[in-house]
C-alpha positions as CSV (number, residue, x, y, z in Angstrom):
1,X,0.0,0.0,0.0
2,X,1.2,3.5,-0.9
3,X,1.9,5.6,2.2
4,X,-0.3,8.7,2.4
5,X,1.5,12.0,2.1
6,X,1.7,13.9,5.4
7,X,0.6,17.6,5.4
8,X,0.9,20.2,8.1
9,X,-1.7,23.0,7.9
10,X,-0.8,26.4,9.4
11,X,-3.9,28.6,9.4
12,X,-5.4,30.8,12.1
13,X,-8.9,30.9,10.7
14,X,-10.6,27.8,12.0
15,X,-13.2,27.7,9.2
16,X,-10.6,27.8,6.5
17,X,-8.4,25.3,8.4
18,X,-11.2,22.9,8.8
19,X,-12.2,23.2,5.1
20,X,-8.7,22.5,4.0
21,X,-8.3,19.6,6.4
22,X,-11.6,18.0,5.2
23,X,-10.6,18.4,1.6
24,X,-7.1,16.9,2.1
25,X,-8.5,13.9,4.0
26,X,-11.1,13.4,1.2
27,X,-8.1,13.2,-1.2
28,X,-6.3,10.6,1.0
29,X,-3.7,12.9,2.4
30,X,-2.8,12.6,6.1
31,X,-3.2,15.8,8.0
32,X,-0.6,15.5,10.8
33,X,-1.7,18.7,12.5
34,X,-3.4,22.0,12.2
35,X,-1.8,24.9,14.1
36,X,-2.6,28.6,14.4
37,X,0.8,30.1,15.2
38,X,4.1,30.2,13.4
39,X,6.2,29.1,16.3
40,X,4.0,26.0,16.7
41,X,4.3,25.3,13.0
42,X,8.1,25.2,13.4
43,X,7.8,22.9,16.4
44,X,5.4,20.5,14.6
45,X,7.5,20.5,11.4
46,X,10.7,19.6,13.4
47,X,8.9,16.9,15.3
48,X,6.7,15.4,12.6
49,X,8.7,16.2,9.4
50,X,5.7,16.5,7.1
51,X,6.0,16.1,3.3
52,X,4.5,19.6,2.7
53,X,3.4,22.6,4.8
54,X,0.4,24.7,3.8
55,X,1.1,28.1,5.5
56,X,-1.0,31.2,5.9
57,X,1.2,34.3,6.0
58,X,-0.7,36.3,8.6
59,X,-1.0,34.2,11.8
60,X,-1.8,34.7,15.4
61,X,1.1,35.5,17.7
62,X,4.4,37.3,17.3
63,X,5.8,35.5,14.2
64,X,4.5,35.6,10.7
65,X,4.1,32.6,8.3
66,X,7.0,34.0,6.3
67,X,9.4,33.7,9.3
68,X,8.2,30.2,10.0
69,X,8.5,29.2,6.3
70,X,12.1,30.3,6.3
71,X,13.0,28.0,9.1
72,X,10.8,25.1,7.7
73,X,11.6,25.4,4.0
74,X,15.3,26.3,4.2
75,X,16.1,24.8,7.5
76,X,14.3,21.5,7.2
77,X,14.1,21.3,3.4
78,X,10.3,20.8,3.5
79,X,8.2,22.4,0.7
80,X,6.0,25.3,1.8
81,X,2.8,26.4,0.0
82,X,1.7,29.9,1.0
83,X,-1.9,30.6,1.4
84,X,-2.7,34.3,1.7
85,X,-5.2,37.1,1.4
86,X,-2.3,39.6,1.1
87,X,-1.3,40.4,-2.4
88,X,0.9,43.5,-2.0
89,X,4.3,43.5,-3.6
90,X,6.2,43.9,-0.3
91,X,4.6,40.8,1.2
92,X,5.1,38.8,-2.0
93,X,8.8,39.7,-2.3
94,X,9.4,39.0,1.4
95,X,7.6,35.7,1.2
96,X,9.4,34.8,-2.1
97,X,12.8,35.0,-0.3
98,X,11.9,31.8,1.6
99,X,11.6,30.0,-1.7
100,X,8.1,28.7,-1.2
101,X,6.8,26.0,-3.6
102,X,3.7,27.9,-4.5
103,X,1.5,30.9,-3.6
104,X,-2.3,30.5,-3.4
105,X,-4.4,33.6,-3.0
106,X,-7.5,33.6,-0.8
107,X,-10.3,33.0,-1.6
108,X,-9.0,29.8,-3.2
109,X,-10.5,26.8,-4.9
110,X,-9.7,23.3,-3.7
111,X,-8.3,22.4,-7.1
112,X,-5.5,25.1,-6.5
113,X,-4.4,23.3,-3.4
114,X,-4.5,19.9,-5.0
115,X,-2.4,21.2,-8.0
116,X,0.1,22.9,-5.7
117,X,0.4,19.7,-3.6
118,X,0.7,17.5,-6.5
119,X,3.5,19.6,-7.9
120,X,5.3,20.0,-4.6
121,X,5.1,16.2,-4.0
122,X,6.0,15.5,-7.7
123,X,3.0,13.3,-8.0
């Protein structure tokens, strides 16, 4: 049996997080955790080593998704897919420095997440 790919969701909006989680489970991905804060995302990524992280840029707490992505993407070599409602150039350029695998703008369609995951996982 093929092992299910493991995804970490980092999203502070519980409605969006639940929607993504349900969608991923329906597509046979394993959601290892859903966290709302960047520092927790780093802790979970270090502990669980997911195959991909879906990361909101604006999160609860003192650290942004961009800062967490830098540690996860570059430090742990785990692909990060950004999910964001922000679309200004400054945010985009700052986020791009972390070498994310993809950007998905909110509101999004499930197919966009599926395409980004498939590409990040080389499926």
